[in-house]
N, C-alpha and C positions, 0 to 999 in steps of 0.2 A: 665561164658561164656566169651570167648575171641573172638575178632574180628580182622581180618586181612584185610586191604584195600590195593589193588594193582592197581596202575594206569600204564597202559602199552600201547604201540602202538597196534592198531587194528590188525596188521599183526602177532602179537605174542599171540593172544587170545588162539589158540589151544595149544601152548606150556605151557601157564599158566594153562589151564584145565588139561593137563597131569600131571603137577607138583602137583596140589592140589589133584588129584586122587591118586597119590602115597603116599600121607600123610593122607589118610582117611578123607578128608574133605567131610562132608555129606550135608552141606547146604550152598548155596551161591546165590548171586544176582549179575548179571552183567548189567551194564548200558552201552549201546553201543552208538556209534556215538557221543562221547564227544569231544567238541572242547575247545581250550584254548591256553594259552601261558605260557611257563616256561623256565627252564634252557636250554632246547634243542631247543628252538625257538617256533614259532607259528605253531599250528596244527589246521587249521580252515576248512579243507575239501574243499578248493578252489584251483583253478589252481595256484594262486600266493603262497599260503601256503597249500600245500597238506598234507594229512594225518589226521587221527582222532585217538582218544584214546578210551580205554575201562576202566571203573572203575569196579573192582571186589571186592565185600564184602563177605568174607568167614568166617564161624563160625565152 
């Protein structure tokens, strides 16, 4: 079994679901409202640092 993990902005969640659907991915788990900091800056879901991420685990 192979596992693909995608961390994406919450706003692109629908786009990621369409992508995995086109590739016959049958099983997945999504962790929503993920906060953190990385190369693109802080995503803390606050007024000062808006935005949150989604972690998708696909098999």
